[in-house]
N, C-alpha and C positions, 0 to 999 in steps of 0.2 A: 562748694561749687566754684570753679574758676572760669574766667572769661574765655581762656584759650580752649577749654573743653567744649564750649558752645561753638567757638570758631572752627574747631576740628570737625564737629558734626556737620556744620554748615558746609565745610569744604568737601567732605565726603559726598554730600548731596550734590554740590555744584560740579565736582569733577568726576563723579561716578564710581570711584573706587578708593579703597584705603591707600593703595600704592600711589595713585596720581595725587591724592590729597596730601600725602606725606611729602611728595616731591615739591608740590607747590608751597607747602607750609614750612619747608626746610626743617623737618623733624623726622626721626626714624619712624618707619611703619609700626614696629612694636610699641614704641612710646605713644604714638597717636592712638593706636588701638586700646592700649591700657588706660589712657586718659578717658576715652569714651566708655570703657567698662566701668570705671569708677563713677562716671556721671550716671550710668544706668543704675548702679547700685544705690546711689544717693537718691535718684528719682523713683526708683522702684519699678522701672519699665524697661523693656528691651527696645533700644533705639535702632540697632543695626541687626539685620538678618545675615548671619555669617555662614558661608558655604565654602566648599573647596574651591569653587570657581571665583570666589570673591565675596564682598559684602555690599549690601545695599540697605537703604533706610527702611525701617519697618513701618507698618501702618501707624503704630503709636508715635514713632518718630516724625512721620509726616504731619500728624495732628499737632505735634509740638513745634514744628518747624517755624511757623509764623511767629509765635511768641518768642522763640529764640532769635529770629531775625529782628524783632522789635527791641529785644534787649541789646543786641549788638549795635543797632542804630542809635539807641539811647547812649551807649558807651561812647560812640563816636561823637555825639553831640556834647557829652560831658568833656571829652578830650579837647574839643574845639573851644568850649567855654574856659577850660583850664589854660589853653593857649592865649585866650584873651586876657586872662588874669596875669599870665606871664608878661604880656606886653605892658600891662599896667604897673606891676610891682617890680619888674626887671629882676626876677629871681631865677637863677640858673642852677639846675641839678645836673651834674656832669658825672658820668661813669667812665673810668679809664682802665685799660690794662697798664701795668707798670711801665712798659716800654715808652709810653708817651708822656710820662709825668715830668721828669726833671728838665729835659731839654726843650720841650714843646709846650706842654699845658701850663706849667707854673709861670713861665714868663708871660704867656698870653693872659692868664688870670691877673697877674700884676698890672699889665697894660690895661686890661678891662677895668680894674678898680680905679685907675687914674682918670678915666673918662666917665665912669658910672659910679660916682661916690656913694650913692644910696643903694647900690645893688648888693644883693647877697648871693654868694656862690657856695654851693655844696659840692665837694669832690669826693667820690667814692671809688676805691680800688676794687675792681670786680673782675671775674673771669668773663670771657667773651660771650658765652651763652647767657650769663646773667645780665650783661649789658643789653643784648638783644631783647630779652624778656622784659626788662624794666622800661626800655624805650617803647615797646609795643603796648604795655599796660599803662603807660603815661606817668610812671614814677621817676623817670629820667627824661631830661630834655635833650641831652647831647651825649654821645658816647664815642670814645676813641678806641679803635680795635686794630689789630694786625691781621692782614690777609695774605695767604700764599696764593701763587698763581692758580687760578681755577676755583678759588673759594667764592661762594655766593653769600649775599646777605638777604634777609627776608624781604620780599617784594614790597612790603609796606614801609620799608626804611629807605631813606635817600642817602647814598654814600658820597662824600667829598674826599677824594684822594689828597693827602697832605705830604707824606714823605715816601720815597721809594728807595730801598736799600737792599743790602745783602746780609745773610747771616755771617757773623764774624766771631772768631774765637776771642774770648776775653781772658787776659792773663794778668797776674800780679806783676808789677814792675820788677824787673830783675830776674824773672823766671827764665830758665835756660832757653825755652822755646821762643822768647822774644828776639833771640839772635837770628831767627829764621824769617825769610820774607813772607812765608805762608805756612800754615799748620794743617796737617792732614787728619782725617778721621782715625787713621792708625796711630798717629801721635797722641791723640786724645784718649784712645783706648788704654794707653799706658800710664795715664794720669788719673788722679782723683777728679771725678766729673761732678759738677753741680747742675742738675737738670731742673727744669720747671716741672711743677706737679701736674698730674693729669688734669686736663681742662684748659691748659694754656697752649697757645699755638706752638711755642718752641718745644714743648713736650712732644708734640706730634712730629715736629721737624727732627728732633734728636733721634726718635725711633726710626724715621725714614733714613737718617744719615748712617746710623750704626747697624740697622737691620737686627738680626738676632744676635750679633756679636757686640754686646754692650760692654762699656768699660767695666773692669772688675770692681772698681770702687765707685759707687754711684750714690751721691747725695741728692736730695730734692728739696725744693723750697717753693714758696708762693711768690712768684713774680720777679721781674727783672731787678727791682731795687734791692731786694734782699740777696739775689744772686750776685750782683756786683759787689755788695759788701762782703759776702763770703769769699769772693775771689780776692778782694783787697786784704782780707785777713789770712790769706794763704790756705784756705780750706780746700780749694780745688779750682778747676777751670770751668768755664761755661761757654755756651754759644748763644748769642743774642743778635737781634737786628742791629746793624752798625749804628743806625741813627739813635738807638737807645743808649749808646755809650758815648758817642762824640758830643762833647759839650757837657757831659755829666760832671758834677763837682769832683768826684773821685778821679775821673780822667784828667780834668783840668789841673788837679793837684799832683798829677804824675804817679798816682798810686796804682792805677790799672791802665793797661794798654790793649790794643786790639791788633789782630792779624787776620788777613783773609783766610778763608777756608779753602784749601787746595782742591781743585777740580770741581768745585760746586758752582752752579750757575743759577741757583734759586733766587727769585726776586721776592722781597717782602714789602708790602705796602701798608702804611698806616693811613687809615681813613677815619674821618669824622662822620658819624651817623646821626640822623634825626628822622623823626616820623615825617612821611610825606603829608603835606598839608597845603591848602590853598594859599595861606598867608603865613610867612615865617615871622614870629614875634621879633620886635626890634632887638631885644637883648641877645637872643639866640643868633640873629643875623650878624650882630656886631662881633660876637665871640667867634663865629665862623670866619669872619674877615680877619680877625687878629691871628687865628690859627693859620690861615693861609699865608698871611704876611710873615709870620714867624717861620713857616716851613719853606719860604721862598729863597732865602739867601743861599749862595753856593756853599756846599759842604766840603770839608777837607777830605783828602784821600785817606782811606782806612789804613790804620796801622801807624799813623803819625801821632806819637804820644806827646804829652805836654813838654817833657824834657827834650824830645827831639825837635820841637818847634824852636826851642831856645838855643839849640846847639849852634 
């Protein structure tokens, strides 16, 4: 039994249908329905009466609703207590998509250590859905995620925008396409392409960019850091948020460069997420301040490589 299964059932009761509950919980309707079916199998009772016109809570479900609410309220009290412990021990558990690691998170952690000498920090590279789930169940304190225009985060999480950028083509230094001021989707179709694996935002963007006409040679990997290393090794080209490349050690060393994506106006935002709570623990508050400070300085124009700066 998982806490989110209880939350889903409570949401169906509160919002009156599977569809509205799935919209409010930011989970697909089939996934929400399947989670409740598994809960029904585990408890041995039918919790929802399903009809063509929709689903509503059953009599057995109504009888169990108050104990379910009691459990959920107990979980919230436990999370609040955990937050109090966080304030005392100054322990931070951070989940991040790779795009935020090199240029933003690691310098912030280094600065955090210099002022919180007894603090412990745990950093985990995760996919965005995993970060959402871990924040909601209390196993993470802070998450860094990328958002495309129109993307939402679960209502129980508070977003703090940090970086705003554009998708950029990442090339090995010396690649013929570096001679161009911008690179098109058609240019990329003729190259070996390194895509992010399913579950990453840039996987979704790549399929939006290419449509059904994908590059003939298509590699995939987990996250921006490995993608940049594959580009530096000449394995292929990739597309990443520009802020995940500018300031990266490989870019500073002149091994990889970026070029704008021709004709594309997509905006990508990196945001820090944490659970909405009445009082933010001091360690979390300080890390958020460091992330905002690190994200604030003016950024270079995309496409300016390390070697070009020194020319």
